N, C-alpha and C positions, 0 to 999 in steps of 0.2 A: 504494499500500499504506500503510495507516494504522498508527499506533503499536501498536494491538492485535494486528495481524498479525505483529509482530516478537517478541512476547512468548513464543511457544512454549507448552509444556505446563505450565509452572510456574504454577499458578493463584494460589497465595499471593503470589508475586513480582509476577505480573500485577496483582493487586488493589492491591498496595502502590504499584506504579508509577502506577496510575490515581489513587490517593490524592495522590501527590506532584504529578502533573500537574494535578489539580483545584485543589490549594492554590496553585499559581503561575499558574494560567490567567489571572488578572487582572494579571499582571506585578508582584505584591506578595508579600512573605513576611513576615508579622508574627508576633508571639509566639503568637497563637492558632493560626495555621497550623502552626508548629513543634510546638506541643503536640499538635495533632491528628494530625500525621504520626507523631510518636513513639509516641502511643497505638496507632495503626494498626500500626505496625511491631512493637510488642510483642505485640499481639493476634494478628498473623499469624505471628509467630516468624520474621521474615526479617532480613537484615542491613541496614545503613544504606544510604541512597540513594548515598552516595559510593562504595560498594563495587560498584555495578551496572556493567554494560558501558557504555563510552563512548557508543556509538551511541544508547542509550536516554536517557542523561543529557543528551546534546546535543539530542536531539529534544525533550525536555521544556523545556530552556532556550530553544530556538528558538520554541516555542509561547509562552512568557512574553514574549519579545521582540516576537513578532507582535501580542500583545495590547496592548503599550505603543505600538507604531508605528501602531496602527489609526487614530488620530485625526490622524496626520501630524505629530506633535510628540513630542519627548522632553525632559522637563524635568530639572532637576538631581535632583529626588526620584526620578523614573523611573529615571535612570541609576544612582542609589545602590541602589535596590531590585534592579535587574538584577544589580548587582555582588554583592549579598547572595545572590541565587539562584545565581549562578555559583559562589560560595564554598560554598554549601550542597551543591551538586552535585559539588563537587571537580573542577571543570573548569579546566584550565589555559588561559591566554590563547591559546596557540597552537592549542588544540583548538577554539576558537570565534573564531578571529581574524577571518575575514570578517564574521561577524555583529557582532563588537565594532566593526569599522570602520564598518559600516553604521549602527550606533547612534551612533557618535561623529559621523558626518556629519550625521545627522538632528538630533542635539543642537546641532551648530554652526548648522544652518539655523534651528532653533527660537530660538536666541539672536539671530541676525541679524534675524529677524522682529520680535523684541522690542526691537531697537534697540541691542543689545550686540554691536558688531562685534569679530570676533577680531583677534588680533595675531600676526604672524609674528616670532619671536625674531630679534634682530639677528644672532646667530651661525648662523642657519639656512643650510645649504649653498646654497640657491637664491638667497641674497642676496649670495653671494661675488662681489666685484668690481662690484657694482651701485652706481652713484653716485646716492644719494637726494638729492632737493631739500630745501631748508629746510622744516620742518614736514611733510614727507612721511612717511606711515606705511604700512608694508606690512600689509595685512589678511589676505591669503590667497595661497597659492602651491600649485602643482600641476605634475605632469609631463604634457607633451603631445608629440605627434608633429607636427612642422611639415610643411606642404605648400604648394605653389604651384598655384593653381587659375586657369586662364585665364578660364573662364566658368561661371556657375552653372546655366545652362539652366532658369532659372525657379525653382530650389530655393533661395530666398533666406533662409530662416530667419526668426527673430523679431528685429526691430530693437530694439536697446537705445538708447532715445532720451534726450536730455538732459532732466532734470526730469520724467520720466514714470515712474510706478510700473510694476513688473513684475507681471503677472498670473500667479498661481501655476500652474505646470505648463503654461504657454503654449508652452514649447519641447518638450514631451514627444513630440509627433507629428512633429517636424522632425528630419530626419537629414541629415548633411553630404552635399553632392553628391559623386558619383564623379568620377574623372578628375584628382585632385590629384597632382602630381609630388612625391615624398617628398624632404624636405630635412633629415632627421635629427630628433633629439630635442632638447627644450628645456624650460625652466621658464617657466611663466606666472605672473607676480606681479601681484596686484591691489592697488593702493595707493589712498589717498584722493585722488590726483591723476592717476594714469596707469595704463595697462596696460603692463606691462614684459615683454618676451620676452628671456630669457637663454639663448643657445645653449650646447651642450656645450663649445664652444671659448672661451666666456667673453664672446663679443660680445653686445651688448644693443641692442635697438630698443624704442621706446615710442610709444604713442598717448596724447595728452593728452585728457582728457574735455572735452566741450563740444558745442554744437549741430552742430559740423562733423565729430565722430567718426562713422565708419562701422563700427559693431560689430554683428554679427548672431549670435544664439545658436541653437544646435541641441541636441538631447538628448545628442549625443555629442561636441560640440565647439563652436568659434566660427569665425567668418569675419570677417576685417578687410579691408574693401574698400580697394584702392589706386587710384591714377590709372589704372593698367593692371592688370587682373587682381585676384586676391585671395590673401591669406595665410590658410590654414586651420590651425587648431589642434585636433587630435583629442585628447580626453581620454584618458589611459591608464587611468584608473579607470573601471570599468564600472558603478559605483554610479549608480542612478537619481536620487540626490539631488545629484550634482555639478552638473548643469545648474541645478538649483534654487538651490543655494548661489551659483553665479556670477551668475545672473539677479537674485536678491534682493539680493546684495551690490552689484552694479553699480548697481542702481536706487538703493541707499542712498547711494552716493558720487557718482553722476552728477547733481549738483544744485548 
């Protein structure tokens, strides 16, 4: 069902919604757009966009986001424009929370690709009790589900190799093997020197980057090969950009 199907019989309101939708369809909202929208509103004799039902405003916002994400990047300007559109539509953060998270992740990925690596604040909960090495910097952290996997049955994932670039979306078709024994939740921390796993009990384990590291990436998680068996880390986030962030960031620090 498209946006037009939601509008019902109010033809003037429908026409105004279409005008707003057209104005933000490129992910931008400049002074000319605002002027055109206001002229249309007065001509049609309808209330402001902020007074419309949430479902319509959210649908228009999501279309603006889709336009920005189409090229696979979100610049600082893009993010600023989307904030303007959200404010214009009077949408609270909690009303578009998932979309905002998706935009933030794609923004992070865009920055990593440009060589601007993110930083995890030292007071972040995921770093509590983690002993960092001299000159070690935490660049990213996320929640994962730990598992122990005896064998992969040929579902090996994408190897993250020392000093080898990550090819964009290489892990998109790879899914973690079945059969892992659950071992609880944990935080995965990517630093400039190591992959660190911090369990809920506060225990930590780490893999140092280098030619000897056996790290494999999937669309929904990672696999760390051990002498016997494997440790698997399933990403709790279902965003399609998480694996891209991990792969691109690891390639940047594994050299």
